[in-house]
C-alpha positions in Angstrom: -12.2 23.7 4.7 -15.9 24.7 3.9 -19.0 23.7 6.3 -20.1 21.8 3.0 -21.1 18.1 4.2 -18.4 15.7 4.3 -17.6 12.6 2.4 -17.7 9.7 3.8 -16.2 6.1 2.6 -16.0 2.7 4.2 -12.6 0.9 5.3 -12.6 -3.0 5.4 -9.1 -3.7 6.6 -8.4 -6.2 9.1 -6.7 -5.9 12.5 -6.7 -9.3 13.5 -6.5 -12.3 12.2 -4.0 -14.1 9.7 -3.4 -11.2 7.3 -3.6 -8.7 10.1 0.0 -7.3 8.9 -0.8 -6.8 5.5 -4.0 -5.5 6.1 -2.6 -2.9 8.7 -0.1 -1.8 5.9 -2.8 -1.2 3.8 -4.8 0.8 6.5 -1.5 3.0 7.1 -1.8 3.8 3.6 -5.7 4.8 3.6 -5.0 6.8 6.4 -2.2 8.4 5.3 -3.9 9.7 1.7 -7.2 10.6 3.9 -4.8 12.8 6.0 -2.8 14.2 3.0 -6.5 15.1 1.2 -7.8 16.8 3.9 -4.7 18.8 4.7 -4.7 19.9 1.1 -8.5 21.5 1.7 -10.4 17.9 1.1 -12.4 17.4 -2.0 -14.0 20.6 -3.2 -13.7 21.9 0.2 -15.3 18.7 1.7 -13.7 16.8 4.7 -13.0 13.3 3.8 -14.2 10.9 6.7 -13.7 6.7 6.7 -15.8 4.5 9.0 -13.7 1.5 9.7 -14.6 -1.9 10.3 -12.7 -5.0 11.5 -13.4 -8.2 9.0 -10.8 -10.2 11.4 -9.6 -11.6 7.9 -12.7 -13.6 7.5 -14.6 -13.7 4.3 -18.0 -14.2 5.7 -17.5 -10.7 7.8 -15.9 -9.0 4.7 -19.3 -9.7 3.2 -21.3 -8.8 6.1 -19.8 -5.7 7.0 -19.6 -4.7 3.2 -23.6 -4.8 3.3 -23.4 -3.2 6.8 -21.9 -0.2 5.6 -24.0 0.3 2.5 -27.4 -0.6 4.2 -26.8 0.9 7.6 -24.1 3.5 7.1 -25.2 4.7 3.2 -21.5 4.3 2.1 -21.4 4.2 -1.7 -17.3 3.6 -1.8 -15.4 1.2 -0.1 -11.7 0.3 0.2 -10.7 -3.2 1.4 -9.9 -6.7 0.9 -6.5 -8.4 0.7 -7.1 -12.2 -0.1 -8.7 -12.9 -3.2 -11.5 -15.0 -1.4 -12.5 -11.7 0.8 -12.5 -9.7 -2.9 -14.9 -12.3 -3.8 -16.8 -12.5 -0.7 -17.2 -8.0 -1.3 -18.1 -8.7 -5.0 -21.5 -9.7 -5.1 -22.5 -6.9 -2.3 -21.4 -4.0 -4.6 -22.6 -5.4 -7.5 -26.1 -6.1 -5.7 -26.3 -2.6 -4.3 -24.5 -0.9 -7.2 -21.7 0.7 -4.9 -18.2 0.5 -5.9 -15.0 -1.0 -4.0 -11.3 -0.1 -4.4 -9.3 -3.3 -4.0 -5.8 -1.9 -3.2 -4.1 -5.4 -3.9 -2.0 -7.6 -6.9 -4.2 -11.0 -7.6 -4.5 -13.4 -9.9 -6.6 -11.9 -12.5 -9.0 -13.7 -15.0 -11.8 -11.1 -13.6 -13.8 -8.3 -14.4 -16.7 -6.2 -12.6 -17.8 -2.8 -13.2 -18.3 -2.4 -9.4 -14.5 -2.8 -8.6 -11.8 -0.6 -9.4 -8.5 -3.4 -9.0 -5.4 -1.2 -8.1 -2.7 -3.8 -7.4 -0.9 -5.8 -10.1 -2.2 -8.2 -13.0 -0.4 -11.0 -14.0 1.0 -9.5 -16.8 2.6 -7.1 -14.7 4.1 -9.3 -12.1 4.1 -12.9 -13.1 5.3 -12.6 -16.5 8.5 -10.7 -15.0 9.1 -13.3 -12.9 9.0 -16.1 -15.0 11.3 -14.2 -17.3 13.7 -13.2 -14.7 14.1 -16.6 -12.3 14.3 -18.8 -15.7 16.9 -17.0 -17.2 19.2 -16.3 -14.2 18.2 -19.8 -12.8 16.9 -22.3 -14.9 13.1 -23.3 -15.4 12.4 -26.3 -12.8 10.4 -24.9 -10.2 8.6 -25.9 -7.0 5.3 -24.2 -6.1 4.5 -23.6 -2.1 1.2 -21.9 -1.4 -1.6 -21.4 0.6 -5.1 -23.4 0.5 -7.1 -20.9 -1.4 -8.0 -19.2 -4.6 -5.2 -16.8 -5.3 -2.3 -19.2 -4.8 -3.9 -21.9 -7.3 -4.7 -19.6 -9.9 -0.9 -17.8 -9.5 0.2 -21.2 -9.5 -1.6 -22.0 -12.9 -0.2 -19.0 -14.8 3.1 -19.4 -13.5 2.9 -23.2 -14.6 2.0 -21.9 -18.1 4.6 -19.0 -18.6 7.0 -22.2 -17.4 6.1 -24.7 -19.5 4.8 -23.0 -22.6 7.6 -20.0 -23.1 10.7 -21.6 -21.0 10.5 -25.3 -21.5 10.7 -26.1 -18.1 9.0 -28.2 -15.5 6.7 -27.6 -12.1 8.5 -30.5 -10.1 6.7 -30.2 -7.2 3.1 -28.5 -6.1 2.2 -28.1 -2.2 -0.4 -26.2 -0.1 -0.8 -25.2 3.4 -3.6 -23.8 5.5 -3.6 -20.4 6.0 -2.7 -21.2 10.0 -0.4 -23.7 9.4 2.4 -24.1 12.0 6.4 -24.0 10.9 6.5 -27.8 11.5 3.9 -28.0 8.7 6.9 -26.5 6.2 9.7 -28.9 7.3 8.7 -32.4 5.3 7.9 -29.7 2.5 11.7 -28.3 2.4 12.7 -32.0 3.0 11.0 -32.7 -0.5 12.3 -29.8 -1.9 16.1 -30.8 -0.8 15.5 -34.2 -2.4 14.6 -32.6 -5.7 16.6 -29.9 -6.2 14.4 -27.5 -8.2 16.1 -24.5 -9.8 13.8 -21.9 -7.8 10.9 -22.4 -5.2 7.4 -19.8 -6.4 5.8 -19.3 -3.2 2.1 -18.0 -3.2 2.2 -18.2 0.8 0.1 -15.7 2.4 -0.1 -13.4 5.4 1.5 -15.3 8.6 2.7 -18.3 7.4 5.0 -16.4 4.8 7.5 -16.1 7.5 7.7 -19.9 8.2 8.4 -21.2 4.8 11.5 -18.7 4.6 12.8 -19.5 8.4 12.4 -23.4 7.3 14.2 -23.0 4.3 17.3 -21.0 5.9 16.9 -23.4 8.5 17.5 -26.4 6.1 20.5 -24.6 5.2 19.4 -24.1 1.4 21.3 -21.3 -0.3 19.3 -18.5 -2.6 22.3 -17.9 -4.8 21.7 -21.0 -5.9 18.1 -21.7 -5.2 15.9 -18.5 -4.6 12.7 -17.9 -3.5 10.5 -16.0 -5.6 7.1 -14.6 -4.7 4.9 -11.8 -6.2 3.5 -10.8 -2.6 6.4 -11.4 0.0 6.9 -7.3 1.0 8.9 -5.3 3.5 6.3 -6.2 5.8 6.8 -9.9 5.7 10.6 -9.4 6.3 9.9 -7.3 9.1 7.9 -10.1 10.6 10.4 -12.7 9.9 14.2 -10.9 10.2 16.0 -9.6 7.5 18.3 -12.7 7.5 15.8 -15.0 6.3 14.4 -13.1 3.4 18.2 -11.7 2.3 18.8 -13.2 -1.4 15.1 -13.9 -2.2 13.3 -12.4 -4.9 9.8 -10.8 -5.2 7.8 -8.9 -8.2 6.1 -5.9 -7.8 5.3 -2.5 -8.9 6.6 -0.8 -5.6 9.2 -1.3 -3.4 10.1 1.4 -0.6 13.7 1.9 -2.2 11.7 3.4 -5.2 13.5 6.1 -6.4 10.9 8.7 -7.2 10.2 12.2 -6.0 6.8 11.4 -5.1 8.1 8.1 -3.2 10.7 10.5 -1.4 7.9 12.6 -0.4 5.4 10.2 0.5 8.0 8.2 2.4 8.9 11.9 4.5 5.2 12.0 5.5 4.8 8.4 6.0 7.9 8.3 8.9 6.7 11.6 10.4 3.1 9.8 10.9 3.9 6.7 11.8 7.7 6.2 12.7 11.3 5.6 11.3 11.1 1.6 12.3 8.1 1.2 10.1 8.4 0.0 6.4 6.2 1.0 3.6 5.0 -1.7 0.9 3.1 -2.4 -2.0 0.2 -2.9 -0.3 0.6 0.5 1.4 1.1 2.2 -1.9 -1.8 0.7 -3.6 -4.1 1.5 -0.9 -2.6 5.3 -0.7 -2.6 5.7 -4.5 -6.4 4.4 -4.9 -7.0 6.8 -2.4 -5.8 9.5 -4.4 -7.4 8.8 -7.5 -10.6 8.3 -5.7 -10.4 12.1 -4.6 -8.9 13.1 -8.1 -12.0 11.4 -9.6 -14.6 13.0 -7.4 -13.5 16.6 -7.5 -14.0 16.0 -11.2 -17.3 15.1 -11.1 -18.3 16.6 -8.1 -20.0 13.3 -6.3 -19.4 10.2 -5.2 -22.4 8.7 -6.0 -20.9 5.6 -8.5 -23.0 6.3 -12.3 -21.1 10.1 -11.7 -17.9 8.7 -10.0 -17.0 5.6 -12.3 -16.5 7.7 -15.7 -14.1 9.7 -14.2 -12.6 7.3 -12.4 -12.3 5.3 -16.0 -8.4 6.6 -17.5 -7.9 8.6 -14.6 -4.2 9.4 -13.6 -2.0 10.2 -10.7 1.9 10.7 -10.1 1.8 7.8 -7.3 5.1 6.6 -5.6 6.0 4.2 -7.6 5.0 6.4 -11.2 2.0 8.1 -12.9 -0.2 5.2 -12.9 -3.5 5.1 -14.6 -6.9 3.1 -14.0 -7.5 1.6 -17.9 -11.0 2.9 -19.2 -11.5 -0.5 -20.5 -11.1 -3.2 -17.5 -10.7 -0.7 -14.5 -7.0 -2.2 -13.7 -4.3 -0.1 -13.2 -1.4 0.6 -15.2 1.8 -0.1 -13.2 5.6 -0.1 -13.2 7.0 -3.8 -13.0 9.9 -4.0 -10.9 12.0 -7.2 -9.8 13.4 -6.5 -6.0 16.3 -9.0 -4.2 15.9 -8.7 -0.8 19.1 -7.2 1.2 20.4 -7.5 4.7 18.1 -4.3 5.6 15.0 -5.6 5.4 14.4 -3.9 1.8 14.7 -4.5 -1.7 17.5 -3.8 -4.1 15.7 -3.1 -7.4 17.5 -5.2 -10.0 15.1 -4.7 -12.8 12.3 -1.7 -13.6 10.4 -1.0 -16.3 10.5 2.0 -18.4 7.4 2.9 -19.0 4.3 1.8 -17.7 2.7 -1.5 -18.6 -1.3 -1.5 -19.4 -3.0 -4.4 -17.4 -4.0 -7.3 -19.1 -5.9 -9.6 -16.1 -6.8 -11.7 -19.1 -3.4 -12.4 -20.4 -4.9 -12.2 -24.0 -2.0 -10.1 -25.3 1.2 -11.6 -24.1 4.0 -12.0 -26.4 7.3 -13.6 -24.8 9.9 -11.0 -24.6 7.8 -7.7 -25.1 7.9 -7.0 -21.4 11.8 -7.0 -21.7 12.0 -4.3 -24.0 10.2 -2.1 -21.7 12.9 -2.6 -18.7 16.2 -1.1 -18.1 18.9 -3.3 -16.7 20.0 -1.8 -13.0 21.9 -4.6 -11.6 22.5 -8.3 -12.5 24.5 -10.3 -10.4 26.9 -13.1 -11.4 24.9 -16.2 -12.0 25.8 -18.8 -9.9 
């Protein structure tokens, strides 16, 4: 590596607070990518370095620390944010100073900023697939349980529209709990679920409360073969938190699972387990952060700068052979073209992929071009268990 001045980025991933476990996975993805970039000679011979601050899962700290990275450390590009409320806290800061945020997380859609690169799934890359799969297999009467903030509200609105307009379904319950709600808060909700007997539960619980929902479900004797929980964010990390026995048989819609069978994923997993240990799992959060770092490096190599006016045109349309498949930053909306998948949690804490996209699906964050059934034509049937 040459003696040229290093490139420095900012990392805002929480090491404490209610979403720390998930943001730790994002951090592992970022650190692994930085190591790989530097081991391959850096970016045009320049070492990539990171300044990390801990926002402690608090939106106000995300905002304050983003400004600190920009004003005090001279950072042009920040990677970070897990919840939508944390992203919305950072957004006015990067817009004010005309800097760039890479947001490595799926979200509810219906947003665009020239100062954000959206790395996770848009609603047309996970919600549409989840609604179609679960309604076809189990029915269209849904009970929604979520955390009390913007992402669950908006995801549930998306799901409700899909259920009502395209599947002749019904929302028979909708309940929200705080991000720090205790296990006991889930018990009356599960009792209500038992009385109303929906066809499936749609969970938008986040962070440390996710295991409480699955545990309360299992403790009540409910059966995922008849009434599963479907989620857009329950990953291998949450399963490790709760125990595989509680997640087994439930579904998640995401572009990446550790079980994805691509050469790029096998190679990345070998590096991951060598660095972090065989007992640690990757997940959708790791993969998004990992891939966004590599996309950033590719774009900086092309334009020769991390200054946003030069960098942004190179990022638009940029592609990378990610663990999930070859992804691309959409040149119009700065969201990412991804590969939708449906996974069913197994007894080992991993996901058996039961459906996956044949082709990359362009992001449609405003759900403006969705025709019911389109996504099905892009899917390969891997396994379809017998209906209950």
